[in-house]
N, C-alpha and C positions, 0 to 999 in steps of 0.2 A: 495224747496226752502231751506224752515227749516232748512230741514235737513241738507244742505246744508249746513247751515251758521252756520248748530253748525258739523260740523264732521272735518273745517277748522276754527275754535274755540277749535276743537283738536287736533287738526295740532302743531296747536300754541302752547297751553298747555303745548304738550310731545316739542316739538324743548325745549321752555325756560324752561324746567327741564330737558330735555337733557343738555341743554349749560350752564348752573349753574350746572351740576354734571360736567362737562369738565372745566370748569373752574375752582370750589372747585378739582379735582385732582391738575391741574399746585400748585398752591394754596399748596398741603398739599405738594407734590411732591420739591417744591420748602423747602416748610420750614423742611421736614423729608432733604434734603443732606445738607442743613448749620450743624442743629443739630449734623448729625451727623460727619464733618469736624471736621476732630485731633484740641484739642487742645496744642499751643507745648508749649507757656508758656503765664501763667498766664491769662489773653481771650481775646489769639490772639488767632488764626486760620487759617491756613492751605489754602491756598487760598486765600486768603486775600490780598484786593486793601493796595492803602498807603492807601487814606481818610480812609478808614478800620483800623485799623492802627493804626494810629494819634488821633479817636475818638475811638478805648480801649483803648490808654496810652498818657496820655494827658504830654503834654510836651516833646512830640514826634513831634525830630527836621528836617526835608528833605539836607541830603546831595546833592553832583556837586560833580562827580568824585570821588566815594564811588569806595569800596574793592572790585574783584570781589570772586566767592568760588572756582576762579579759568580752562584752558581747558575744565575738565572734564562734570563741571561743571557750567554751560552758566547761573548765579545765580548773582547780582552786586546788594551792597548792599542802599540804597537812603534812612534808615532811621535811626535816635543813639534816645535813649533816653542812657540821664547820670546821675548817683550819685543815682545808686542801690544797699544798701547794700545783702552782701552774704557773712558768712562766718564771720564777721564782718572787710570784708573788699569790700572800696568802687566799685566798677563795674560802665560800661559802657555797655547797648544793643542794640545789630549791627544786624539790620533784613534788609536780605537777595530776594530781588525778583529773580522770573525767567522770564530772560530779552524772554524770549519766548511771557509763556503767560501774566506777570506779577504781577502774585497773590503772596505772602509771602509766599519761598519756607523754608531757614534755619535761626532761630535764637543762635544771638550765644554771649555768659557776655563777659567780658573778662576787665581786668582789668581797672577804672579808669587814674592808672598811672602804669609806671614802675617798678620794681618791680627784683631784681637782684633772680638765678631761683631760689633760697633756701628759698627765701620767698616767696617762688610760692608754693615749693616740698609744705610748711606746708600748705599755703589756702589748693594747689592738693590733699593733705591727708586730711582733713576736710573734703572736700565735697567729697573721697567717701564717708571716714564715715555715713556724712553726709547723701547722699544720696546711699546706703547701706542701711540706720531701714527704710529711704523711700519705692525703688523701689526694696528688694534684689538683690539676691546676682545677686551682675552685669558678662554678657551674654561673659567680653571679662577683660580681666586682667594684664597690660603690665605695669612693672619697670624697668627699667631699672638705673642701677646703678652710680653715679656721676662717676663714676674714669671707666667708661665708654669715645668715643671721644664725645660723643651727649648724656649725661642724660638724662629722659624723660618719662614719666608716662600718661600711656592712662588706659583707664577702660568706659563703654558701659555696655548702660543697653534700655533694652525697655520694657515701660507702657504702656499699649497699643497698641497703634499706630503707638506713636509718637518716634524716638531712640536718647536714650542722651551721650555724650560724652563728656568726660573729657581731657585733651589734657594739656597736660604741657609740656613745653622743656627747655631748654636753649640753649644762642645763643648768642655764643662768650666763654661761660666763666664771664660777663658782667650780662646780659642781660638776662632774657626768654622769656616765650607766657604761656599764658595763656588761655584756653579755652575755654566751656561750651558750647557743640552747640545741639540743640533744630531739629528736624526736623523729619518732618515725615516719616517712614515707613515701607514700603506693606510688607516685613517680617525678622523676627529677623536677617533673615542670610546678608539681605540689611545694618544694618548696622552695620554688623561685616567689614562690607570689608573696 
């Protein structure tokens, strides 16, 4: 009887050790997955939830009826952060979340105020120079002359697992659009597309 009690205690101790090891493995795997998630912008990582982004970027506000990334990329802007300075201009930060997973898929910086394309082009050129110094030579670059029907500038980098694209273009000769997009990049080719 004594040996049966002892073998039961040994089995129970082994079971506790195995269960503890399994729990520790799950904790490590979960922590490791989070630590390797792509940092898109500042402390914001690909796949974060709305609440996680709000906690990571104080002052971020929720939006209703935000912009989308288009029919080929079903994601909606759900959060916005105002008054971020980049290249001596005030920008706002738009956070786009997947319509399927509800996780963060893209961060876009855009000017706080509407500016004519000429002014935006100066800012875009400044950003290209700044990003070249920070990330190295761009993966792709296109600078279409102002004499063309739609003048534009587009430059793309890959930094680790993050694709960064600067896009500036003229809209009707009076206004311009400038976006700096950060998104997860599985390969350099997926960013350049």
